N, C-alpha and C positions, 0 to 999 in steps of 0.2 A: 404647436407652440402656443405661447400666452403673449399678451400684450404688455406683460409688464415689462417683458426683455425690450433693451435697447442697445444698439451698437455701442461699443466704446472703446474698442481695439483687442485689447487682450482677455483672454476667458476671464483671470480674476477681475479683471474690472468690470466685464458684462456683469458678473454675477453680484459685486459689491452694487452697481449702478441699479441692477435690478429690483434687488430689496429695497434699496432706496426710494425708487419710483413706485412701487408697489406700495411702500408705508409698511413693510414689512420688518420686523427686527431678523438682523443679519443672525441674530445667535439662538433666533427662536427653538425650543424644545420641543420635543417629542414628549405630551404628557398624558397620563391618564384620564380617562373622562367616564370613570365611574358606572354606571350602567348602561355608558355609550359604546364601548366595543362591541362589536360586532364578529362574531366569528373568531375561531383558532387564530392565533397569530402566528406569521413565518418566523423561521430561524433569525438570529440574526446576522448582516452582512459580516463576511469574513473575506480576508485576501484569496484570492484564488489560489488553489496549491499546486505542487509542483506541473500537475497537468499544462498548466498555463504556459510554462518555457516552450511548450511544441506550437505556440501560435504566435503568430506575428503581424502586423498589418503592413499591407504594400501599395505604395501610392498607385493608384491607376491614372488619374489625371487631375490637372489644376483647373482647368477649361469650365468647370460648369459655373452657371450665373444665376444665385439663388435658386440653387437645384431644392426640392422637397420630396422625391422619391427616385427611384431607378427600379424598372419594373421588366422584366423577362415576359416575353411572350412565348404560350405554349408552341415552340417551333423548336427547329434543330438548334444548339448553341451555335452564338457568331455573333449576337448582335443583343443589345439591350438598350431601353429607352429611357432618358433623362428626365423627368420632369421639372419643369422651369416655373416658377411661380407668375413670371412675368408673360406668361402664355405660351411658351414653346416647349415641344416634346422633341427631343433630340437622340440621334441614334448612337450609342457608343459602341463600338467595335475596338476590341484590345485596349489600346490606351488611347484613342483617336475619339472625340467627340465630333461628329460631320457637321460643317458649318449651316449646311442648307437644312432648316428643320423638317422632319415627319409630319408636324403638325403647327400651325401658327396661329393662336386663336388671340394675340396679344391686343387687336383692336377690338376684342368681344369682353374681357375681362376686366373687372372693379378693380383698383388696385388703392390700397391704403398709401398715401405717399411718403410713410415712416420706412424706413429700411427694413425694420422688422415688423412691417404691418401682416395682419393675418390674411388678408383678401388674395384673391388669383386662381390661378390655375393649380389646382392642390391634389389631383387622385386622377389614374389611370389604371385601368383594369381591361384585360383581354378575353374576349371571348374563351372558354373551354375548346370549341372548334376553330380557333382564329387560322389558325394554319388551311381551312378549308374554307371558310365563309367571310374573314376579313374583319370582323365586327369587333370592335373595341369602345371602349365606355371611359369618357370622362367629367370630372365635378369641378365645378370653378363658380366662381363670384362672378356674375353678370353685372355689366355696365347697364343703367348708369346707375343703378342703385344698389348693388351688392347682393342681388338676390342670389340664392345656392340653386346650380340647374346643375344634374344629372343627366349629361344625353349620350345616346348611340351615335356612332360614327363607323364608318366602312374604310378601307384602305382601297386605295386608287386602282382601278382595274388594270390600268396600261403602265403602274408603276410602284412597284411593292416597298418602295421606299419612302413614299408619300402617302399622307392621307386624303382621301377624295374631297372635292369641293362639296358632294350632295348635299341637301337639306339634312340637318341631324334630326335624331328623332329625340323629343324631350321625354325622359322615364320619370323624371321627379323636379319639383320644385318648392322653395319656401323661401320667403323674405323674411331678410333677418333684419332687426332691429338697431342694430350695433353693427361695427365693422368685424369685431373680432370674435372669438370662437366659431369660427365657420366647420371646425373640423374639416373631412374634406376628403377623407380614405375611402376607395370601394375593394371589393376583393370579393372573389367567386368563391364558394364552399364545394365541397365535395357533392354537394347536390344540386349542384348546377344553377344554383341562383347567386345572384349580386347583392351582398352585404354592403351596408355605408350606417357610418355613424354623423348624426347632425347635433354640433353644439347648442348650449341653452340660450343662444340668441346675443350674448355678449354683454358687456358693462362689467358690472362686478355684482356676487353674491345671487345670480340670478333673480334680477328687481321682478321679474313677473312672473315668476314659480314655475317656468316652462317645464322646468324638468320633472317634478311629481304632476304635471297636467296632463291627463292621459288625453284630451280634446286638443292640444296642442302639437302641433308636429317637432317642435323644437326640443332638445335634449333627450333625444331617443335612438336608437338602433334598430335598422330595418335591415328586410330582405323583399327582394323581388325578383319575379321568374321574366327575365328577358327575352326568354320563348315565346311569350304568351302574347297574344294580339291585343289586348288590354291591361297592361300593368298596373296592378294594385299593390303598392307597397304594405307589408306586413309588419308590423311593430314588433318585436321580439325583445324588446328591453328599453326601461326608462329609466330617468336617473343619472344620466352623464350629463357633466358638464362641458368637455371639449375633448372629445377623444380623439388624441392627434397621433394616428397610425393604429390601423388593427390589420391582424393577419390570423391567418390558418397554419396550424400546424398540418403539413402535408401527410403526415401517417394517420396521426390520431384524428383530426378533422374539428379538433377543440377550437375555437375563435378568443384570440387575445385581444383584450382594448385596452389601451393605454391611455388613461384619462387625466388630463392637466386638471391639478387643486387649484385651490383660492389662493390662501394666504398662509398655509402651514406643511400641505400635504401631496406626495405625487403617488399615485396607484396604479395596477392595473387588475383589470377585471377579466375573469375567463369563464366564457358560457362553452360548456362542454359538448362534445358531439352527442350527448346521448340527451342533452337537455335541447339541442338544436332538433333532435329528430322527431323530438315530441310537439304539443298542441301551445300554442301561444294565445289562446284565449284570455290568458290572462299573464302579459310581459313580465319578465324577470325585471325585480326594481333594485337598480343598484346604487340607489340611496342620496345623489345628490338631488337638493340642497339640505338635506338635513342631517347628511353625513359626510364627510370629507374624508374618503379612504375608509380606515377603522374608527375614525372618530367623530364624534357629534361636531356638526359645525359651527351650531351656535350654543352656548351654556355648557355647564358641567356634566350635563346628563341629558339623555335623551331616548326614545323607544327606537333601538336599532333591530328590532326583531322581523319588521318586514321586509328588511333590506338583505340582499345576498353580499356579502363581504366582498373585498378583493382578496387577490392572492398576495399579493406583496405590496409595500408602501415606503417610503422614503420621506424625511423630513426637510424642512428647508434652510437647513443646516449643511445638506448636502447637493439641493441643488432647488428650482424653482418652475422646471415646463419639462416635463417629460416628453420624451421620444420614442414612441413604441417601435419594436423590431420583430425579428423572427424566432424560431424555434430551428436552430441548426440541424439540418437532415443531409447536410453533404458527405463527402465519399474523403476529402483531402485531410478531414481532422475527426475520425472516428470517436476518439476520444470526449469530443463535445457533442455526440449525438444526444439530441433531447433537450438539449438547452435553451431556454430563451433569453434572448440578448436585447437590451433597452438602454436607452442614456438619457440625458439630461442636457436640453438646449442652453441651459447658461453655463453649466460647469462642466459639460462633455466627461461624466463620467460615462464609465461602461460596467454595466451588471449584467450577472445571469442569474437565472434560476432553475429550477430542475422539479417537475413534477411528478406524484404519483397518485393518480386518480384526478381529484381537484386540490389535492393537500401539497404546500410547498414543502421539499425535502430541504434544500440549501441555496441559500444566496450568496453569489460569488461577487468580487471585487476586482474587476480586470485592470484597471487603471494603471496600476505600478508594474504591471508585466507589458500591456498593451501601447501605453504612452505615458511611460517614465518620464520623457520630458515636456510634457504638456502641449505637445504641436496640434492637437484635434480641438478644436471649438466651432461653438453653435452648431452642434450635430442635429441636423434638424429630420434625419429618417434613416433607414438601412435600406439595403438591398437585397434581391435574392437572385441567382441566375438560375438556369435551368438545370444546373448539377447540385442544386440546392447550395450553393456554395454564399458566405454573406459578406457585405459592402456596407462601409460605412459613409454616409453621404451628408456632407457639410454642405451650410450657407456662405461659407467663405469661398467656395471653390474646389479643393480638393476633393475627390473621393477615393475612397480606401478599400482593400479587399482584405477579409481575413485569410491568413495563408499560414502553411507550415513552415516553420524555420529552417 
């Protein structure tokens, strides 16, 4: 999410207010930037074809409170974990969110007092062997100064429905100069390592130039070996602004990184499984703040050759704060297999793309078929259960599941 968004009621009001508060032109257009285009452009967005008629959204619950994630543990199906910004992780069983939290760190988190503030409990991931070792990991902004902390915690030995109150193990921390652009998502890759993105520190325009500074912790993507006695994060990418939700394709092992743009574009980056298997003596450069998606951030032209381009972007006529999702690998809707779904916090768009290698083959607009009445608002994240089925997580309270009609 980005600090340009504010809550004003309806989805349309949120969008209009967001562009006004950000000082952005509501009719901003996607423009050519001469030599600044980086890489091949994806195909144009088109309405999802007839295959869209097989899918719909089923309301699961309306009881979440400023949820930013829905995470499945690697265990037998039956429960999911709702991550709430105020510092709670709650168990969702069926259509019921349990009142007693699995974890309560509400007294430890630093929260921006604004409704759409970007601080709080932001990420959750379970160890691949969680069913046996009970280890899980959280990412949050800590009181009193908003420092980002990634901690390892464990489940209570006496109650598997509750986290232990044992002292956590600190794996990573970085001071945040501003309250926004904390990123926050964490996820395990096929290599068993924990991956996470850190925003550029906030404010606007990357004022401290952290994105392109290899000596700064901010504006980067990392991985670390949580099983090592001494954890040392490995930088795998630089040049991100605010990677709001990252995820792995469970089949290919590719890492999708949805990065919130500044004033004109939102975009998705891809680090392929082949890249992740290689050496990162030289991290992949994703471009910020020289590039904003496929486009030069400042000026009509720039040298885009050092940067790996995204796989898709969209302009601020369409949205203003991307929320990344997942590649569908479920069983209920095999027609959608291999499609990466993503959304926008401001306009609640629902798009998908499909890749061949690292080339985007098509980009579909699901809004007309999944949300014809515009009931979706403030989509903060997606979720995925043990069967690979997808969920849509909103800040408003409702959580939906993508199901067959």
